[in-house]
N, C-alpha and C positions, 0 to 999 in steps of 0.2 A: 462402568465402561460407556454408558450412554453419554456422559459428559464429554468424553474424548470424541465421540461421533459428532456431537454438536459443535465442538470447538473446531474440528476438522472441516465441517460444513462452512463455518464462518471464514476460515482461512482460505478454503477453496473459492468461495464467492468473492473474497477480497482479491484473490489472484486474477479471477476473470474480470472484475471491475477495473483493476489496474491496467488492463490491456486497452481499455476504451476511454477512461476518464483521466483528463489532464489535471495536474496539481498546480494551482495558481500560487504565485508568490510575488512580492513587490520588493524592489530595491530602490534605495535613495542614492542618487549620484549627484555630486556637486562639489563646490569649493567654498571655503569659508575664509574670509580675510577680515580679521578684527571682529567688528560687530556685524558686518555685512556678510550675507551668504546667498549664493545662487545655486539652485538645485533643481533636479528633475527626478520625478518618480517614474520608474520603469516597471512595467508588469510583464511577467513571463508565465507561460503555461507549459510546464514540462511534464512529459510522460515518464512513467517508471520503465526501466530497462526491461525488454522482453525476457531476458534471462531471469531476472528477479521474479517476474510474473509467472514464468514456467515453474520456478522453484516453489512458489507459493501454491500453485495449482497441484503440483505433485505431492507436496507435503500435506495439503488438505485432503487429497484423495487417500493418501496413506493413513492419515489419522482416522478418516471415515471408515476405511476397511478394518483397521485395528479396533476401532470402537464398536463396529458392527458385529465382530466376533466375540461376543460376551461370554461369560462363564455359563450362562443359562442355556446356551445353544448346544446341540449335540452334533 
């Protein structure tokens, strides 16, 4: 049951981090005519939806609670 607690802690921390950290990605836009091509590389920094972040936080907290209530406790 301790493994469930630690997995829950990781999911919980990922949920909190997803609220503040943007995920960068690149896109290549352009046209190609024969052997010639003209293009531009565009960078975006997108954040995860707050709904997804709240689901991760709630799931992590639930896993931590379930993992904390092990069989050895009375």
